[in-house]
PLY file of the C-alpha trace (Angstrom):
ply
format ascii 1.0
element vertex 720
property float x
property float y
property float z
element edge 719
property int vertex1
property int vertex2
end_header
0.06 0.20 -0.16
1.33 3.49 -1.00
0.40 6.78 0.80
1.47 9.59 -1.82
0.55 12.17 0.66
3.04 11.16 3.15
0.42 11.75 5.79
-0.31 8.07 7.27
2.29 6.44 10.01
2.50 2.70 10.87
-0.70 3.45 13.17
-2.70 5.17 9.78
-2.06 2.07 7.68
-3.21 -0.39 10.87
-6.28 1.94 10.96
-6.79 1.80 7.25
-6.87 -1.92 7.12
-7.53 -3.33 10.06
-11.61 -2.99 8.71
-10.95 -5.41 6.04
-8.98 -8.40 8.82
-6.90 -9.05 11.06
-3.16 -7.94 10.01
-0.42 -10.48 10.87
2.46 -8.75 10.26
3.08 -4.87 8.63
6.44 -3.06 7.67
6.86 0.71 7.05
9.13 2.20 4.56
9.39 6.28 4.59
10.82 7.87 1.00
11.16 10.89 -0.10
8.11 11.19 -2.32
5.81 8.53 -0.39
5.31 5.88 2.18
5.39 2.30 1.47
4.08 -0.10 3.84
4.24 -4.22 3.15
0.89 -5.66 5.17
0.18 -9.21 5.36
-3.54 -10.14 6.73
-4.39 -13.35 8.64
-6.71 -14.36 6.27
-6.40 -14.12 2.18
-10.01 -13.28 2.04
-9.07 -10.12 3.69
-6.37 -9.09 1.29
-8.79 -9.81 -1.73
-11.92 -7.79 -0.06
-9.21 -4.68 0.31
-8.18 -5.24 -3.20
-11.93 -5.32 -4.73
-13.08 -2.38 -2.79
-9.36 -0.27 -3.56
-11.36 2.35 -5.80
-13.03 3.86 -2.36
-9.88 4.42 -0.78
-8.55 7.88 -0.51
-7.32 9.12 -4.43
-3.62 9.36 -2.32
-3.88 6.04 -1.83
-3.03 3.04 -3.90
-2.95 -0.73 -3.05
-1.53 -3.86 -5.04
-0.31 -7.12 -4.59
3.11 -7.60 -4.17
5.28 -9.82 -6.64
6.19 -12.13 -3.54
2.99 -13.11 -3.02
1.36 -12.86 -6.93
1.66 -16.37 -7.58
-0.08 -17.55 -4.21
-2.66 -15.37 -5.24
-3.33 -16.80 -8.87
-4.80 -19.82 -6.87
-7.54 -18.39 -5.40
-10.82 -17.78 -7.26
-12.22 -14.08 -6.72
-15.50 -14.38 -5.67
-17.65 -11.79 -5.94
-19.75 -10.34 -2.87
-23.56 -10.14 -3.08
-24.30 -6.26 -3.73
-26.46 -4.74 -1.13
-27.18 -1.73 -3.28
-29.26 -2.44 -6.96
-27.08 -1.19 -9.79
-29.41 -0.07 -12.69
-28.08 -0.36 -16.29
-28.26 2.83 -18.34
-30.16 1.05 -21.00
-32.61 0.05 -19.22
-35.70 1.78 -18.15
-35.44 3.42 -14.83
-38.51 3.05 -13.25
-39.80 3.30 -9.78
-40.11 1.07 -7.06
-42.87 2.09 -5.25
-44.64 -0.97 -3.15
-45.64 -0.25 -0.16
-45.47 -4.00 1.55
-41.98 -4.50 0.92
-41.14 -2.07 3.45
-42.03 -4.70 6.08
-38.95 -6.95 5.24
-35.82 -7.70 7.70
-33.31 -5.41 8.10
-31.05 -8.16 6.36
-33.19 -7.58 3.17
-32.15 -5.76 0.02
-32.36 -2.19 0.64
-35.30 -0.42 -1.62
-35.01 2.86 -3.48
-37.73 5.39 -4.50
-37.61 8.01 -7.13
-35.61 8.57 -10.32
-32.39 6.56 -10.49
-29.73 9.48 -10.52
-26.25 10.42 -9.68
-24.29 13.07 -7.63
-22.07 12.77 -10.46
-24.34 13.84 -13.51
-26.34 16.50 -11.21
-22.77 18.11 -10.82
-22.25 18.00 -14.29
-25.73 19.36 -14.95
-25.53 22.28 -12.81
-22.07 23.52 -14.57
-24.09 23.32 -18.19
-26.93 25.10 -16.76
-24.50 27.30 -15.01
-23.12 28.15 -18.00
-26.25 28.24 -20.24
-27.75 30.57 -17.81
-24.80 32.97 -17.77
-26.69 36.10 -17.89
-24.88 38.87 -19.70
-25.14 41.48 -22.28
-21.83 41.01 -23.78
-18.14 39.86 -22.72
-14.74 41.65 -23.06
-13.09 37.88 -22.85
-10.22 39.49 -20.65
-10.91 37.97 -16.93
-7.37 36.23 -17.27
-6.17 39.25 -18.19
-7.31 41.74 -15.35
-5.23 42.13 -12.22
-1.69 40.40 -11.93
1.09 41.35 -10.07
3.71 43.29 -11.50
7.59 41.90 -12.12
8.60 45.37 -11.45
7.89 48.09 -9.64
4.60 50.11 -10.04
4.32 53.32 -12.13
0.96 55.23 -12.74
-0.32 54.32 -15.88
-1.06 56.95 -18.30
-3.45 57.23 -21.22
-1.77 56.89 -24.02
-2.59 57.48 -27.68
-1.98 54.98 -29.92
-0.33 55.77 -33.44
-1.39 52.94 -35.55
-5.24 53.26 -34.13
-5.01 56.97 -35.00
-3.88 57.10 -38.32
-6.88 57.71 -40.75
-8.20 54.35 -42.51
-10.86 55.99 -44.58
-9.31 55.87 -48.04
-9.53 51.72 -47.90
-13.49 52.15 -47.95
-13.42 54.75 -50.34
-12.71 52.80 -53.76
-14.82 49.79 -52.85
-18.33 48.63 -53.08
-18.49 46.22 -50.21
-16.57 43.12 -48.24
-17.17 40.84 -45.45
-16.57 42.18 -42.04
-15.84 39.98 -38.72
-17.00 40.36 -35.25
-13.93 40.54 -33.00
-15.84 40.66 -29.46
-19.22 42.07 -28.73
-19.02 45.26 -26.43
-22.74 46.23 -25.76
-25.98 46.02 -27.12
-24.95 48.62 -30.13
-21.13 48.14 -30.23
-18.61 45.79 -31.24
-15.18 45.75 -32.40
-14.00 43.96 -35.38
-12.11 44.18 -38.78
-12.08 43.34 -42.39
-11.56 40.04 -43.89
-11.92 41.20 -47.44
-13.03 44.21 -49.78
-14.81 43.16 -52.98
-12.78 45.88 -54.95
-9.63 45.89 -52.70
-6.79 43.45 -51.12
-7.70 40.05 -48.98
-6.68 41.56 -45.77
-6.08 37.80 -44.26
-3.30 37.36 -46.85
-1.74 41.02 -45.92
-1.82 40.01 -41.97
0.09 36.60 -42.93
2.66 38.56 -44.56
2.83 40.79 -41.44
3.24 37.73 -39.38
5.71 35.91 -41.48
7.91 39.36 -41.48
7.75 39.76 -37.61
8.79 35.88 -37.11
12.10 36.70 -38.80
12.67 40.00 -36.36
14.42 39.85 -32.97
12.96 38.62 -29.76
12.49 41.33 -27.15
13.42 40.95 -23.14
10.15 41.40 -21.19
11.81 43.32 -19.12
13.08 46.00 -21.31
9.13 46.86 -22.08
7.64 49.72 -21.77
4.01 50.88 -21.79
3.18 52.09 -25.33
5.97 50.16 -27.04
4.66 49.12 -30.62
5.78 44.88 -30.94
4.99 42.50 -32.73
3.07 39.79 -30.80
1.97 36.28 -31.31
-1.71 35.52 -30.67
-2.68 31.81 -30.06
-6.16 32.45 -30.86
-4.85 32.96 -34.99
-1.88 31.35 -34.82
0.24 34.25 -36.32
2.16 37.58 -35.12
0.40 40.55 -35.23
0.95 44.72 -34.63
0.66 45.66 -31.06
1.13 48.13 -28.40
2.12 47.27 -24.59
-0.61 48.03 -22.07
0.45 46.16 -19.26
3.69 44.15 -18.48
2.60 41.50 -15.57
4.94 39.17 -14.18
6.46 36.64 -17.17
4.07 37.63 -19.78
2.36 41.12 -21.43
-0.62 42.42 -22.17
-1.10 43.58 -25.72
-3.20 45.68 -27.71
-3.60 43.68 -31.04
-4.18 47.04 -33.29
-5.23 44.93 -36.30
-8.03 42.79 -34.80
-9.71 44.76 -31.94
-8.78 43.13 -28.59
-6.46 42.61 -26.01
-4.26 39.11 -25.32
-1.51 38.28 -22.91
1.58 36.35 -24.43
5.16 35.68 -23.73
6.30 35.84 -27.35
7.16 39.75 -28.21
9.33 40.80 -31.26
10.46 44.01 -32.81
8.06 45.41 -35.47
9.90 45.80 -38.59
9.85 49.68 -39.68
7.75 48.86 -43.11
4.76 48.12 -40.73
4.62 50.66 -38.23
3.19 53.27 -40.49
0.12 52.03 -42.52
-3.55 52.56 -40.38
-4.50 49.93 -38.25
-7.32 47.02 -39.51
-9.74 46.91 -36.23
-12.49 49.16 -35.50
-15.70 49.99 -33.43
-18.99 49.31 -35.02
-21.98 51.17 -33.34
-25.66 50.78 -34.33
-28.46 53.15 -33.48
-30.41 49.68 -32.03
-30.02 46.86 -29.74
-28.81 44.71 -32.78
-25.60 43.36 -31.41
-26.62 40.69 -29.24
-28.68 39.24 -32.09
-25.66 38.82 -33.98
-24.85 35.10 -34.05
-22.33 34.74 -36.79
-18.30 35.66 -36.67
-18.92 37.36 -39.91
-21.31 39.31 -41.99
-21.26 41.11 -45.71
-21.33 44.65 -46.09
-21.66 47.48 -48.90
-20.19 50.87 -48.29
-22.94 53.51 -47.82
-20.85 56.54 -47.40
-17.25 57.48 -46.56
-15.22 60.47 -45.71
-12.58 61.36 -43.14
-14.82 62.39 -40.77
-17.46 59.40 -40.92
-18.10 55.91 -42.79
-21.13 54.29 -42.71
-21.51 50.48 -43.76
-24.51 48.48 -44.46
-24.42 44.82 -42.81
-26.65 42.15 -44.14
-28.21 39.81 -41.18
-30.57 37.15 -42.50
-31.61 39.87 -45.53
-32.00 42.50 -42.95
-30.19 45.35 -43.25
-28.37 47.30 -40.36
-26.72 50.49 -40.69
-23.33 50.75 -38.71
-20.96 53.51 -38.30
-17.08 52.65 -37.81
-14.73 54.58 -35.49
-11.47 54.28 -34.62
-10.60 51.48 -32.03
-8.55 52.53 -28.78
-8.87 49.61 -25.95
-10.49 50.73 -22.73
-8.49 50.35 -19.13
-10.78 47.48 -18.70
-9.80 45.68 -21.67
-5.97 46.60 -21.36
-6.19 45.14 -17.23
-5.30 46.52 -14.07
-2.28 45.74 -11.78
-1.76 44.29 -8.67
0.60 46.13 -6.00
3.94 43.99 -6.23
4.96 42.52 -3.38
8.13 40.59 -2.50
8.74 36.92 -0.44
9.27 37.92 3.15
7.15 41.14 2.72
4.37 42.16 5.67
0.74 41.63 4.90
-2.64 40.82 6.48
-5.18 38.12 5.60
-8.13 39.31 4.40
-10.30 36.51 3.72
-10.16 32.73 3.56
-13.01 30.78 2.69
-10.79 27.74 2.07
-7.30 26.11 1.75
-7.12 27.39 -1.90
-8.48 31.12 -2.09
-6.50 33.26 0.32
-6.96 36.82 -0.33
-4.32 38.90 1.38
-3.01 42.77 1.34
0.52 44.50 1.60
1.28 45.83 4.94
4.56 47.85 4.01
3.99 51.39 4.81
4.73 53.00 1.48
1.82 50.67 0.06
-0.27 51.14 2.55
0.08 54.91 2.36
-0.32 54.51 -1.43
-3.70 53.03 -0.40
-5.23 55.32 1.74
-4.29 58.16 -0.26
-5.85 56.44 -3.37
-9.18 55.32 -1.63
-9.74 58.98 -0.22
-9.48 60.49 -3.72
-11.74 57.94 -4.89
-13.99 59.13 -2.35
-13.52 62.42 -2.84
-14.56 62.31 -6.48
-17.40 60.29 -5.81
-18.72 62.42 -3.32
-18.37 65.72 -5.57
-19.65 63.48 -8.91
-22.67 61.47 -7.44
-24.72 61.85 -10.46
-25.90 57.99 -11.66
-24.57 56.44 -14.59
-27.90 57.20 -16.76
-27.12 53.98 -19.16
-26.69 50.27 -18.35
-22.81 49.57 -17.87
-20.50 47.59 -19.81
-19.69 43.77 -18.77
-16.04 44.25 -16.87
-16.26 48.02 -16.75
-15.06 49.79 -13.80
-17.73 52.02 -11.93
-18.08 53.67 -8.51
-20.20 53.34 -5.79
-21.07 53.83 -2.41
-21.16 50.45 -0.79
-23.64 49.16 1.97
-20.85 46.63 3.34
-18.04 49.61 3.74
-20.10 52.64 3.84
-18.13 54.64 2.05
-17.54 55.25 -1.78
-15.78 52.42 -3.38
-15.11 51.02 -7.10
-16.01 47.85 -8.77
-16.18 45.46 -11.64
-19.40 44.81 -13.07
-19.41 40.66 -12.87
-22.78 39.71 -13.65
-26.27 40.88 -14.92
-29.45 39.98 -13.00
-32.26 41.96 -14.91
-34.01 44.63 -13.64
-30.83 47.35 -13.54
-29.51 44.83 -10.65
-25.93 43.87 -11.44
-23.37 41.54 -9.46
-20.23 43.72 -8.85
-16.49 42.74 -7.98
-15.21 45.36 -5.43
-11.46 46.23 -6.64
-9.84 46.89 -3.05
-11.67 44.28 -0.83
-12.71 40.61 -1.58
-16.75 41.48 -1.42
-19.69 41.27 -3.77
-21.95 43.51 -3.75
-25.76 43.73 -6.07
-25.85 47.26 -7.05
-28.54 49.05 -8.97
-27.41 50.70 -12.39
-29.11 54.36 -10.95
-26.36 53.70 -8.01
-23.04 53.60 -9.94
-21.01 56.56 -11.16
-18.90 56.50 -13.81
-15.24 56.99 -13.32
-12.04 58.67 -14.68
-9.43 56.71 -16.21
-7.11 57.58 -13.17
-9.20 56.27 -10.85
-9.86 52.97 -13.05
-5.80 52.44 -13.48
-5.24 52.83 -9.59
-3.69 49.25 -8.90
-5.50 46.60 -7.13
-5.27 46.50 -3.60
-5.45 42.64 -2.83
-4.12 39.65 -4.41
-5.90 35.83 -4.13
-3.51 33.46 -3.43
-3.20 29.37 -2.19
-1.41 28.05 0.51
1.24 25.90 0.19
0.88 22.10 1.23
-3.10 22.90 1.76
-5.73 20.07 2.35
-8.72 20.37 -0.28
-11.06 20.86 2.44
-13.49 23.53 3.82
-12.39 25.79 6.62
-14.81 25.02 9.71
-14.75 24.58 13.41
-11.74 25.93 15.23
-10.01 26.60 11.81
-13.11 29.14 11.27
-12.18 30.89 14.84
-8.48 30.81 14.28
-8.87 33.07 10.75
-10.88 35.13 12.41
-8.70 36.07 15.33
-5.85 36.43 12.48
-7.49 38.49 10.23
-5.81 42.15 10.60
-2.60 40.35 12.33
0.59 41.09 10.70
1.91 38.12 8.55
4.96 37.65 6.31
4.61 36.13 3.14
7.04 33.78 2.01
7.72 32.51 -1.72
9.78 31.71 -4.23
10.69 34.21 -6.16
12.90 32.39 -8.67
9.48 30.74 -10.11
7.61 33.33 -12.44
4.21 32.33 -10.71
5.94 31.30 -7.19
3.78 33.87 -6.01
0.48 31.70 -6.64
1.43 29.62 -3.58
2.86 31.25 -0.35
3.60 30.23 3.64
2.02 32.85 5.98
3.72 33.34 8.85
2.17 34.90 11.87
4.84 37.62 12.90
4.04 38.32 16.36
4.33 34.52 17.61
6.50 33.22 14.72
4.38 30.36 13.66
3.75 28.94 10.29
-0.13 29.52 9.71
0.06 26.70 6.78
0.50 24.18 9.32
-1.58 25.49 11.76
-4.24 25.14 9.54
-3.44 22.14 8.06
-4.01 20.26 11.21
-6.98 22.22 11.86
-9.01 21.09 8.80
-7.70 17.49 8.89
-10.87 15.36 9.25
-10.54 13.52 12.19
-10.55 9.89 9.97
-7.35 10.59 8.95
-5.64 11.51 12.41
-3.46 8.55 13.64
-4.50 9.15 17.18
-8.26 9.14 16.42
-10.69 5.71 15.30
-13.88 5.38 13.58
-14.95 3.23 16.72
-14.15 6.65 18.84
-16.21 8.60 16.60
-19.32 6.21 17.07
-19.39 5.88 21.18
-20.10 9.57 20.61
-23.61 9.89 22.61
-25.06 12.65 20.76
-26.29 12.51 17.13
-26.51 15.04 14.70
-30.21 15.96 13.65
-31.53 18.01 10.66
-31.31 21.25 12.58
-27.92 20.98 13.15
-27.49 20.97 9.00
-26.86 24.05 7.51
-29.64 24.84 5.53
-31.19 27.30 2.88
-34.26 28.02 3.76
-37.33 29.29 1.57
-38.98 32.32 1.98
-42.44 32.80 2.13
-44.59 34.19 -0.52
-41.45 33.86 -3.06
-41.34 32.15 -6.39
-38.86 29.99 -6.59
-37.47 27.31 -9.40
-37.01 23.81 -8.59
-36.83 20.42 -9.88
-39.56 17.86 -8.90
-38.11 14.82 -8.07
-40.94 12.44 -6.83
-44.03 12.19 -4.87
-44.37 10.19 -1.69
-46.55 9.62 1.27
-48.43 13.05 0.69
-44.98 14.75 0.27
-43.33 15.96 -3.09
-39.70 16.44 -2.84
-38.09 19.06 -4.55
-34.69 19.84 -4.83
-32.86 23.12 -6.12
-29.90 23.51 -8.27
-26.95 24.58 -5.83
-25.19 22.06 -6.99
-21.31 22.94 -7.57
-17.96 23.17 -6.38
-18.90 22.65 -2.74
-21.11 19.91 -3.42
-17.94 18.08 -5.56
-16.07 18.78 -2.30
-18.62 17.14 -0.13
-18.81 13.77 -1.90
-14.95 13.50 -1.85
-14.70 13.91 1.88
-17.84 11.09 1.94
-15.97 9.09 -0.07
-12.74 9.19 1.85
-14.85 8.67 5.05
-16.96 5.79 4.01
-13.66 4.17 2.54
-11.90 4.22 6.26
-15.16 3.64 8.00
-16.74 0.23 7.02
-18.93 -0.76 10.24
-22.69 -0.65 9.31
-24.42 1.64 11.76
-28.40 1.98 13.16
-29.23 5.46 13.40
-31.98 7.18 15.59
-35.16 9.18 14.52
-34.69 12.15 12.73
-30.85 11.76 12.68
-28.62 12.91 9.72
-26.49 10.16 8.63
-24.46 8.68 5.51
-26.87 6.08 3.34
-25.64 4.42 0.07
-27.79 4.99 -3.00
-28.23 2.69 -6.58
-25.22 4.79 -8.49
-22.93 3.12 -5.29
-22.04 6.45 -3.72
-22.75 7.37 -0.40
-25.21 10.48 0.17
-26.19 12.50 3.49
-29.78 11.34 4.82
-32.39 11.58 7.14
-33.87 8.60 9.11
-37.50 9.38 9.08
-38.94 6.09 10.19
-36.67 3.05 12.37
-38.15 0.01 13.62
-36.82 -3.23 14.50
-36.39 -5.77 12.39
-37.22 -3.58 9.28
-35.49 -1.89 6.49
-34.55 2.33 7.79
-36.76 4.92 5.86
-34.73 7.73 5.00
-34.44 10.47 2.19
-31.08 11.87 0.76
-30.76 15.94 1.87
-29.02 16.58 -1.37
-30.88 14.28 -4.01
-34.41 14.17 -2.94
-34.80 10.40 -3.34
-35.87 8.03 -0.92
-34.88 4.69 0.31
-35.53 2.00 2.88
-32.12 0.89 3.51
-30.61 -1.92 5.24
-28.39 -1.08 8.01
-25.24 -1.92 5.93
-25.73 0.53 3.75
-26.01 3.06 6.30
-22.48 5.07 8.52
-22.53 7.66 10.97
-22.43 11.22 10.03
-19.20 12.93 11.16
-19.53 16.10 12.22
-16.95 17.08 9.22
-19.67 16.95 7.28
-21.91 19.20 8.32
-20.44 22.16 6.30
-22.26 22.25 3.20
-26.38 23.21 3.02
-29.12 21.21 2.38
-30.57 21.22 -1.14
-33.89 19.19 -0.68
-37.48 20.76 0.51
-40.36 19.03 1.51
-43.25 20.40 0.06
-47.16 19.96 0.73
-49.46 20.89 -2.07
-52.09 23.24 -0.64
-55.12 22.77 -2.59
-58.09 20.32 -2.34
-56.76 18.19 -5.22
-56.88 14.70 -3.56
-53.98 12.42 -5.02
-55.08 8.62 -5.79
-53.09 5.71 -7.18
-53.83 6.89 -10.85
-52.17 10.64 -9.95
-49.39 8.95 -8.62
-48.47 7.11 -11.61
-49.16 10.56 -13.32
-46.83 11.89 -11.51
-44.14 9.36 -12.06
-44.04 10.18 -15.52
-42.85 13.78 -14.35
-40.42 13.14 -11.88
-37.23 15.28 -12.54
-38.94 17.52 -13.89
-38.22 21.79 -13.80
-40.95 23.49 -12.43
-41.89 27.21 -10.85
-43.54 27.01 -7.37
-44.76 29.75 -4.98
-43.90 29.08 -1.12
-47.18 30.18 0.98
-46.13 28.90 4.50
-42.81 27.54 5.90
-44.07 24.67 8.36
-41.39 24.44 10.53
-39.36 21.77 11.14
-37.35 19.32 8.67
-37.58 21.92 5.56
-41.07 21.69 5.45
-43.46 23.90 3.56
-47.06 24.49 1.77
-46.68 25.36 -1.56
-48.44 26.02 -5.20
-47.45 25.12 -8.42
-49.69 25.56 -11.65
-47.36 22.92 -13.42
-47.99 20.38 -10.91
-51.70 21.39 -10.40
-52.30 21.07 -14.27
-51.09 17.40 -14.61
-52.94 16.33 -11.25
-56.23 17.76 -12.95
0 1
1 2
2 3
3 4
4 5
5 6
6 7
7 8
8 9
9 10
10 11
11 12
12 13
13 14
14 15
15 16
16 17
17 18
18 19
19 20
20 21
21 22
22 23
23 24
24 25
25 26
26 27
27 28
28 29
29 30
30 31
31 32
32 33
33 34
34 35
35 36
36 37
37 38
38 39
39 40
40 41
41 42
42 43
43 44
44 45
45 46
46 47
47 48
48 49
49 50
50 51
51 52
52 53
53 54
54 55
55 56
56 57
57 58
58 59
59 60
60 61
61 62
62 63
63 64
64 65
65 66
66 67
67 68
68 69
69 70
70 71
71 72
72 73
73 74
74 75
75 76
76 77
77 78
78 79
79 80
80 81
81 82
82 83
83 84
84 85
85 86
86 87
87 88
88 89
89 90
90 91
91 92
92 93
93 94
94 95
95 96
96 97
97 98
98 99
99 100
100 101
101 102
102 103
103 104
104 105
105 106
106 107
107 108
108 109
109 110
110 111
111 112
112 113
113 114
114 115
115 116
116 117
117 118
118 119
119 120
120 121
121 122
122 123
123 124
124 125
125 126
126 127
127 128
128 129
129 130
130 131
131 132
132 133
133 134
134 135
135 136
136 137
137 138
138 139
139 140
140 141
141 142
142 143
143 144
144 145
145 146
146 147
147 148
148 149
149 150
150 151
151 152
152 153
153 154
154 155
155 156
156 157
157 158
158 159
159 160
160 161
161 162
162 163
163 164
164 165
165 166
166 167
167 168
168 169
169 170
170 171
171 172
172 173
173 174
174 175
175 176
176 177
177 178
178 179
179 180
180 181
181 182
182 183
183 184
184 185
185 186
186 187
187 188
188 189
189 190
190 191
191 192
192 193
193 194
194 195
195 196
196 197
197 198
198 199
199 200
200 201
201 202
202 203
203 204
204 205
205 206
206 207
207 208
208 209
209 210
210 211
211 212
212 213
213 214
214 215
215 216
216 217
217 218
218 219
219 220
220 221
221 222
222 223
223 224
224 225
225 226
226 227
227 228
228 229
229 230
230 231
231 232
232 233
233 234
234 235
235 236
236 237
237 238
238 239
239 240
240 241
241 242
242 243
243 244
244 245
245 246
246 247
247 248
248 249
249 250
250 251
251 252
252 253
253 254
254 255
255 256
256 257
257 258
258 259
259 260
260 261
261 262
262 263
263 264
264 265
265 266
266 267
267 268
268 269
269 270
270 271
271 272
272 273
273 274
274 275
275 276
276 277
277 278
278 279
279 280
280 281
281 282
282 283
283 284
284 285
285 286
286 287
287 288
288 289
289 290
290 291
291 292
292 293
293 294
294 295
295 296
296 297
297 298
298 299
299 300
300 301
301 302
302 303
303 304
304 305
305 306
306 307
307 308
308 309
309 310
310 311
311 312
312 313
313 314
314 315
315 316
316 317
317 318
318 319
319 320
320 321
321 322
322 323
323 324
324 325
325 326
326 327
327 328
328 329
329 330
330 331
331 332
332 333
333 334
334 335
335 336
336 337
337 338
338 339
339 340
340 341
341 342
342 343
343 344
344 345
345 346
346 347
347 348
348 349
349 350
350 351
351 352
352 353
353 354
354 355
355 356
356 357
357 358
358 359
359 360
360 361
361 362
362 363
363 364
364 365
365 366
366 367
367 368
368 369
369 370
370 371
371 372
372 373
373 374
374 375
375 376
376 377
377 378
378 379
379 380
380 381
381 382
382 383
383 384
384 385
385 386
386 387
387 388
388 389
389 390
390 391
391 392
392 393
393 394
394 395
395 396
396 397
397 398
398 399
399 400
400 401
401 402
402 403
403 404
404 405
405 406
406 407
407 408
408 409
409 410
410 411
411 412
412 413
413 414
414 415
415 416
416 417
417 418
418 419
419 420
420 421
421 422
422 423
423 424
424 425
425 426
426 427
427 428
428 429
429 430
430 431
431 432
432 433
433 434
434 435
435 436
436 437
437 438
438 439
439 440
440 441
441 442
442 443
443 444
444 445
445 446
446 447
447 448
448 449
449 450
450 451
451 452
452 453
453 454
454 455
455 456
456 457
457 458
458 459
459 460
460 461
461 462
462 463
463 464
464 465
465 466
466 467
467 468
468 469
469 470
470 471
471 472
472 473
473 474
474 475
475 476
476 477
477 478
478 479
479 480
480 481
481 482
482 483
483 484
484 485
485 486
486 487
487 488
488 489
489 490
490 491
491 492
492 493
493 494
494 495
495 496
496 497
497 498
498 499
499 500
500 501
501 502
502 503
503 504
504 505
505 506
506 507
507 508
508 509
509 510
510 511
511 512
512 513
513 514
514 515
515 516
516 517
517 518
518 519
519 520
520 521
521 522
522 523
523 524
524 525
525 526
526 527
527 528
528 529
529 530
530 531
531 532
532 533
533 534
534 535
535 536
536 537
537 538
538 539
539 540
540 541
541 542
542 543
543 544
544 545
545 546
546 547
547 548
548 549
549 550
550 551
551 552
552 553
553 554
554 555
555 556
556 557
557 558
558 559
559 560
560 561
561 562
562 563
563 564
564 565
565 566
566 567
567 568
568 569
569 570
570 571
571 572
572 573
573 574
574 575
575 576
576 577
577 578
578 579
579 580
580 581
581 582
582 583
583 584
584 585
585 586
586 587
587 588
588 589
589 590
590 591
591 592
592 593
593 594
594 595
595 596
596 597
597 598
598 599
599 600
600 601
601 602
602 603
603 604
604 605
605 606
606 607
607 608
608 609
609 610
610 611
611 612
612 613
613 614
614 615
615 616
616 617
617 618
618 619
619 620
620 621
621 622
622 623
623 624
624 625
625 626
626 627
627 628
628 629
629 630
630 631
631 632
632 633
633 634
634 635
635 636
636 637
637 638
638 639
639 640
640 641
641 642
642 643
643 644
644 645
645 646
646 647
647 648
648 649
649 650
650 651
651 652
652 653
653 654
654 655
655 656
656 657
657 658
658 659
659 660
660 661
661 662
662 663
663 664
664 665
665 666
666 667
667 668
668 669
669 670
670 671
671 672
672 673
673 674
674 675
675 676
676 677
677 678
678 679
679 680
680 681
681 682
682 683
683 684
684 685
685 686
686 687
687 688
688 689
689 690
690 691
691 692
692 693
693 694
694 695
695 696
696 697
697 698
698 699
699 700
700 701
701 702
702 703
703 704
704 705
705 706
706 707
707 708
708 709
709 710
710 711
711 712
712 713
713 714
714 715
715 716
716 717
717 718
718 719
């Protein structure tokens, strides 16, 4: 058995293996990259059982047969144990098992499952896809990866420069042509996008010209990133087109550079920078901004469109675009990248410099801010200047903001004027805004937003998001939460490898006052009890108290609110409804449950209303509530995360450890608030609509285990 995490010592391997059978002998070898244990069981069947169930072991544990015993083991016939869980074939019709007389089987019988055959894995993927499909934005600047990077050199105040190529007149290209094809580069708003012409009907093929420029740049000398200056005209490699192009340096960040590509109308981040030959420094840029008078841009689905020239003069170029035989009049203007497109830097910090901890949600998301005096003086000066500007210019934006735009507003969290970046659009002029100087998000009405000038937008972001070295992939909870709250605002020192270009991304935080390593303290505090060498699963089962539903983290539904949920199953007068808030935290919960269940193999008989773990048809373990438990009968449970109901054998139930309480429940138990009688025929009809999305109104909260009265036009129509 191999432990790649190097966490387990001899006692840890014994705790891991003794559930399979008695151990005759164990030898441990510690290596620089892993811990190896050679284990001999009293009974060969124990070894076979471990090998058959090794997929349930934690991801950092690997078990295999030693060469010495390989020949002996070949003589044994592997016997597949009777499954306690019904496995469904994906190609079969997945029916619902609802016969009530089967609930009287003994506790040694086969478990019974009611509801659609679902898997936590599929629901996580479904949630991710739904999040992508429902991402409500008017448009996309596509520059999230360009925004906010620590600088490799001392930060200097950005100056709003005029790019020479982008300022040269390009109207004469359109004077002698009748039309051509225009390509959409990125949508900026409902009536604006950036673009460039791929060819003119009576002129040159622009794509061929750009290939010639790329070939000439590729033959020129490489430029050292450390010598680049803001506003320098260079040749840059664009992985999207696989070509070199002309562009201006907008931000030197770490070992890469943000370049405004003059011929394509977008900003890229690249490490491949070359000199631009002189012959290509005088011809105008090929990119431009395209304006319309209507909200046509969101409806444009294709990448390129045919156009004809309407009118051309040095002041204005007007084209007619054709979208499915529909004519759209558009106007061209010179493209200049905004500060949002170019990117805003972070304050640079060095290894062993002072910092403060602002926020820590989990071990992979740590927000810190420099506490070096010269940085802090700069922060306060910048914040005061920003607040003074917003106070004097408190007129609203008077328009809908752009996605990614940096705006000012008065925060209800800090009770001061701050700046933020538009993150999401929720409708009704409500936007999610990310603070740029604190790790907060806030919902703001566009009428409360203030347009900022360049000098306030270009101020560097004052906090940095990093990860901790050697961090466990677990949430911060219990004692670790108290520690973090105590440490926030305390002076820390940041240590990382400056020799590595990305070394700043994973750091050690040392508490300066007591000279302790915060990473190590958190590591020990967030480690689940089942992985600690001095703890056994039996000791956890001896705890007199047990977890009830009220101990779980819950998302309460608000009375009179309208919510979108998924109808899972109807059973015993109750509609089990599931929300769609599955995501990263649920994935983490599933991984922790799998890890715990692989180490804790003892069956468990729960109390009424106790939250425990139950194994479902997909073979995975989920958090369930014991609804009914009688001696000699299967235990009735329902999943608080999936919504399915089951009558489980005690061998398919385990005690829930306290470490798995952190994630909120996903299921509400709803009772229909009308006089419709549900008979056997209606039950069969409802089975056809299991796992269906529907909209319901919460009439009243009934208290207890997440029970509600509700109205749902969809279900009422089905029943009538």
